[in-house]
N, C-alpha and C positions, 0 to 999 in steps of 0.2 A: 504493500500500500504506500509506504514511504517513497519507494523508488518511482512509482507512478506519479505521485504528486510532484517530485523533483523534476521529472521529465516534462510534465505539463507546464511547470513554471518556467523551465528553460526555453521551451518552445515559444511561450508567450512573450518572454523577455526579448526575443529576437525580432518580434514584430513591432514596428513603430506605430503608435496610434495615428489615425488619420489627421486628427486635430493638430498633432505635433508637426506632421509633414506639411500640412496646409500653412501653418504659421511660418515654417522655414522657407517655403517657396514664395509666399506672398510678401514677406517682410525680410528682405536680405540684410537689413541693417541690424537685426537682433543680435547676430553673432558678435559684431563689434561692440554693441552696447553692453552685452554681458561681459566681454573681455575687459572693457573699461571699468565695470563694477568690481571685477575680481582684482584688477590692478590696484584700485583704490583701497580695497580691503587688505591686500598683501603688502602695500607700501604706505605706512602711516604718513609719510611726508607728503604724498599726493593729496591725502585727505585734509591735512592741516592747511595746505595752500588754498583750499576753497573756503575756509572758515572766514566769517566776516572780519574785515580789517586786516587779515593776515598778508594780503598782497598790497596793502596801502603804503604810501611813503611815510617815513619816519620824520618827525620834526628835526630839521637840520639847524645846527648852531646853538641849540639850547643846552645849557649845562645843568645837569640834574644834581647840583650840589647844594641847593637851597640858599646859596649866597649870591650868585650872579643873576642879574635881572634877565629873565628869559622872555619878557613880553614881546620885544621886537622880533626875536627869532621864531617864536610860535606864530605870531601874526603873519610873518613873511611866508611861512609854510602854508598857512590857511589861505592866504591870497593866491598862492601858486596853485593850490588844489581847486580854487574857484574857477579856473580857466576851463576845466572840463567837468568839475564836480567830482565828489568822492570823499574818501576818508583820509585823515592824517592821524597817524598813531603817535601817542605819547608814551614811551616805554616807562617801566617802573623807575621811580626816582622822585626827588623833591625839586620842584621848579618854582623859583621865586617870580611872582608876577606883580610888579609895582603899579601897573596901569590897568587898562581895560582891553579885553579881547573881543573883536568883532568876528562872529562866525558867519561867513558869507553864505549866500544862497546855494543850496545843494551840497553843502560841506558838512562833514561830521568830524568832530574832535574826539578821538577814541582812545581812552585810557585802558589800563590793564585789569582793573578790578571788576569782577562780575557780581560780587556780593560785599556787603559792608563788614568791616572788622572792628568791633566795638572795643575789645580788650587791648588790641595793638593797632591803633588806627593809622599809623604812619607806614603802611605797606601799600604797594602798588604805585599808581601814578598820582602824586600829590601836588596840588597847586597851593603854594604859600602866598596868600593874597595880602597886600598891604595898602592898596589903593583905596580911595574913598573914605579914609578914616576921618570921622567927625563931620562927614558931609553926605547925608542920605540922598540928596538930590543929584549927586555926581553920577556919571555913567556906571552901569553895573559891571561887575567883573566879567560877565559874559553877556554881550549884546547880541541877540539872535534874531535874524530875519527869516525870510521865507525858506521853508524846507531845510532848515539847519538842525543840527543835533549835537548834543554833548553826551557822551556815554563813558562809564567806567572810570570816573575820577573821584578823588577825595579832595575837598577844599578845606583848608585850615587858615585861620587868621592868626598868625603867631604873635602879633603885637597886642591882641585883645587879652585882657586879664580878668580873671574871675572876680577880683576885688575892686576893679575899676573899669566897668564895662562902658564903652563909648559907642556911639552910633557909627555905622558904616553904610555905604551905598548897598543896593541890592546885589546879591550874588548872581542872579539870573534876571534878565529882562527880555521877554519874548514879545514879538509883534509880527504881524503877517500871517502867512498860511503854513500849517503843517510843521510846527516845531516839535522837537523831541528832547526831553531830558530824562535819562534812564540810567539806572545802576550808579547813582551818585550818592556820596556821603558828605554831609555838611557838618563838620566838627563843631563849629561855633559861629555860624553866620549870624549877623544881626538881623537882617531882612533876607528872606530866602528867595522865593520865586515870584516875580511880578509879571503877569500876563496882561498886556494893555498898558494904559487906556487906549493906545492906538488900535486900529482895527486888527482883529485876529480871528482865526478860525482853526478848528481841529487840532488844538495843542494836545500833546501826549506827555504826561508826567507819570513815569512808572518807576517803582522801586527806588524811591528817594528816602533816605534816612538821615537822621542827625539831630543836632541841637540848634534850633533857630530861636534866637533870644527874644525877638519882638514880634515879627510878622512872618508867618510860614509861607502861605501861598495866597496871593491876591489876584483875582481874575476880574477884569473889567473890559468892556467893549467887545466881548466875544459874540459873534453873530452866527456861529455854527458850532455844533456840539464838540466839546473837547473831552478828553479822558484824563482822569487822575486816579491812579491805582497803586496800591501797596506803598503807602506813605506813612512814616512814623516820625514825629518830632518829639523829643523828650530830652530832659537835661542829662540823662545818663550817658549820652553820646559825647559829652564834654567832661568826663570824670577821670580819664586815663592820665597818670602822672606825666607821661612823655609829651603831652600837649598842654600841660599846665592846668589840667582840669580839676574841679572840685565840686562835689554834689551840692552842698548846702547853699553857698552864695549864688550859684547858677540857678538852682531851683527857686530861691527867694526872688531873684530878679525877674524870672519868667512869670511867676504868678502875680507879681506886682505890675508888670509892664505889658504883658501880652493881651 
């Protein structure tokens, strides 16, 4: 009985199903498509090259030492990317930005962090912001126009002190169509994300965490539906010793001023 079953199985295995033969004859590209899939699986490098931002240019001339002003170098790379659109990668490191960065139309500034790090916040791509101190009406750290995006960054204001909190300009100012802020940590922003009052539509604020001392997100002048998802603002994001954080004075300031 066992030999008969094996014989029957072997005979059937030699016969190709009609559906399989039909697919092979009518769609000659399937073979090359399958080959490409197998190569991607067997060669991790080919898969990584297709990941978002992996083929994008890296910011040129910016020193990730937290001391040299990187404002001009980052802006130059963003302006260069604006010629055709696309992403500019900011590798892990600490980048001092003394001024304001304009994210041009169709450009993404892409950092390295995909999730926040509360206990050790100075990991990944860190922006050390010092501009706009004492002047809330100054340009935001990130001025964003149509179809621009900032992703994967942590923002820290190193001159802000828990015992002497002073105003700063907004960290983000969005206007126009289809802006995105995603996977961003705000360690100690004074004012977080302002959308408007200029005309704006379909903003996307996703996975933004941090300590925002006065105003978290302000939306004004939006004429089409925007999206705000997975956002948490709490004083514990500015409690790590390495960023000069401390729970009690930060908590007290927030409940008195928010």
